[in-house]
Residue, then its C-alpha position, 0 to 999 in steps of 0.5 A: m145781259f143783253s136787252m133791246k131798247d124799245d125805240v128801235i127803228l127799222e129802216v124799210f128798203i124799197p126794192t128797185p121798181q120793175l117796169k111792166t110795159k115795153k115802152c118803159r123798159l125801152i126808155a130805161k134801157t136807153i137812159e142806161y146806155l146813154l149814161k154808160g156810153t156817151p163819153s166813149v162815143i164822143a171820144v171816138l168821134g173826136w178822135y175820128l174828126y180831130d186828134y187823139f188829144i182832143a178825144i182824151l179831153l172830150w172823154f174827160v169832159f163828158f165823163i164829168i158831165i155824165g157824172i153830174v147828170r147821173s147824180y141829178l137822176r139819182n137824187s131826183s128819183i131814189p128815196m132819200t133813205q136809200q141814196e146811200h146804197p150803191y146803184n148802177d146805171e141800170g138801177i138809176s135809170r129804172w128808178y128815174t123812169a118809174k118815178h118821172i116818166c111811166l104811169p103808176y100802173e106801168v110799174i110794179 
């Protein structure tokens, strides 16, 4: 027969915070769009100013830099037990904004 042990540990999953104020939502969207679009914008700017070889190099370098920034934002704001779950740029920016920028009464 199947029996359940007494030492079962249930992990509590904290949902991604919802931001109440427009200021917090604007900050979160700005961080999200910066994480998403910075390598492409820098590459297009490099292509316009210099050459497409420079643009490819700039895109690659900024892709790595934004990956490091994304990792820092994720590790500094998402709870340790939930860091193994996949989060997109929107989730990371909301967690970071809720934990480090907005006041507690501005977050649900």
